[in-house]
C-alpha positions, 0 to 999 in steps of 0.5 A: 633105402625105404624103411620097413614098417610093421602094422598090427593086423585085426579083424575087419571092423576096426575099433575107435575108442573113447571115454567120457570126460577125457581132458584133451591135452595140448600136444606140440607138433614134435610130439604129434610126430612121435605119436605117429611113430609110436603107433606105426612101430607097433603095427604089421607089415605094409609096403607104404604109408602116408599119415597125417594128424592134427590137434588144434593148431598142431599137425604132423605128417610121417611117411614110411615104407615104399611106393614100389615105383618111386621110393618112400611116399611123400605128401604128393604121392597119389593113393586110391582113396576108395569109398572116401570118394562117397563123401565127395559125391554126397557133397554134390547132393548137399550142394545141389539141394542147397543151391541147385535144382536137384534135391534130397527127395527127388526120385532117382527115376527122374534122372534115369536114362531113357528106357531105364526104370529105377526099382521101387517097393510097393510104389515107394520110389528110391529118392536121392537121399536114400542113395546117400544114406545107404537106405535105398535097399539096393545091394552092395554091388552089381552082381556078376560083374564083367569088367569093365563095368559101364554105366549103362550096365549098372543102370540095367542091373538096377532097373531089374533089381527087386527091392526087399525093403522099402527105401528109407527103412533099413541101412544097407551099405551100397556101392551101387547106390553111390554109383547111381547117385553120381551118374544122376549128377552126370546126366543132369548137370553135364560133365564127368564125375571128375569135372563135377568134383572140380567145378563144385568141390576140389577147386574151391577147397584147394585140392588139385590132386584129387581126381578119378582120372589123373593127368600125366603128371599126377599119374607119374606120382601114383603109388603101386598098390599090392594085394595081401599076398604081396603081388602088385594089384591092378590099377583099376577095380572090376566095378569101374568106370561105372562106380567112379562116384562110389570109390574111384578117386585118387588123392594125396596126403597133402590134399587129404589134410586140406580136406580134414581141415575143411571138415574140422571147420578150418577152411573159410569157404561157402562150402562150409555151409554144407557141413551141418547137412553132411554130418546130420544123422540120417539113419541108424547104422551098425553098432550102438550110438552109430549113425550115417550122415551124407557119406560119413559114418558117425558115432557119439561118445558117451560125453556127446562128442561126435566122431566122424569117419570114413574108410576106403578100399580099392584094388590094393589101396586102403585109406581112412579119415577120422575127426572130431570137430568139437575137439579139433582132432583128426587123422588121415591114413593112406596105405598101398597094401590090402590088409593094412589095418588103416582104421585101426591105425587111425583109431590108435592115433586118435586115442594117443593124441587125446590120452584116452583109455584103450579099453574104452567103449568101442566104435566099429569102422566100416569093413574093408570090402572093396568098391 
């Protein structure tokens, strides 16, 4: 019988907390498992969770609750990862800027469909980098969405939108920006978002179960997802397929732990050369010492340790990945019910693994508005 779990609820904008100068104790694998169990034990109701943590060479994974269609989750259960997809789309940009013929400073107009014109502000164009660091000036979503939202409708909305600020001037989180960025790659490079992720990223990183469109075998492992009221959520959100590159990917804990390893610098691959560009602070974001990189949100601890994170929210799925490369510590939380405070859980795991003060200065994670 699936184990029921209790998760604490918190306001949107969960907190990551660290204190300067904390010693990082070595934790055995069995102790990491107990860390996860301890954090989950103090939380509020959730239908299913898959959690992985690692510190140095030690790692642990735990599974709780129910998928709603095939019992307790496991390492190969598929979850929607929402906006964590943005980090894959941003990596396509970093790769193209380094090795291809699309670059950070290219104007979006260069890749717009015939007859479409990306907006500008007093003659200043939106550039690809502005899409990736959330400074394009575009709104969070397409207004008055009539699902399914097709790419042509997304481009049409963008072409008619009037920017209120100059691109590059102000941080404004935008799913629309990432939908357009992904479609720029699709138009110029050929192939779907899925095909581009596989061609450049997921195949090289050994992440075979990370995709927007699952094959039949993968789809059979897809968990149900649930609204806050407990009802089954739809499999696809209203912003798709146009927003595939903003929040459409599904993945497993096995793949996400591989992705965590990559971002911690543990995977020997030429793609590792992209990590400095991915983690470079591009613009200030919400809160003190907070910045945005390429797809990633970041905060510097008072001692200079950089903490990097991204959350996701799509239909009933919630996801969170957080890591600090300099102390080789990270966590992944995948959940199948809206309202599960995955960023809070991930934060508590990082605190517990590093024996840190829960009353330390705060780091706010992105809120859980859906893609």
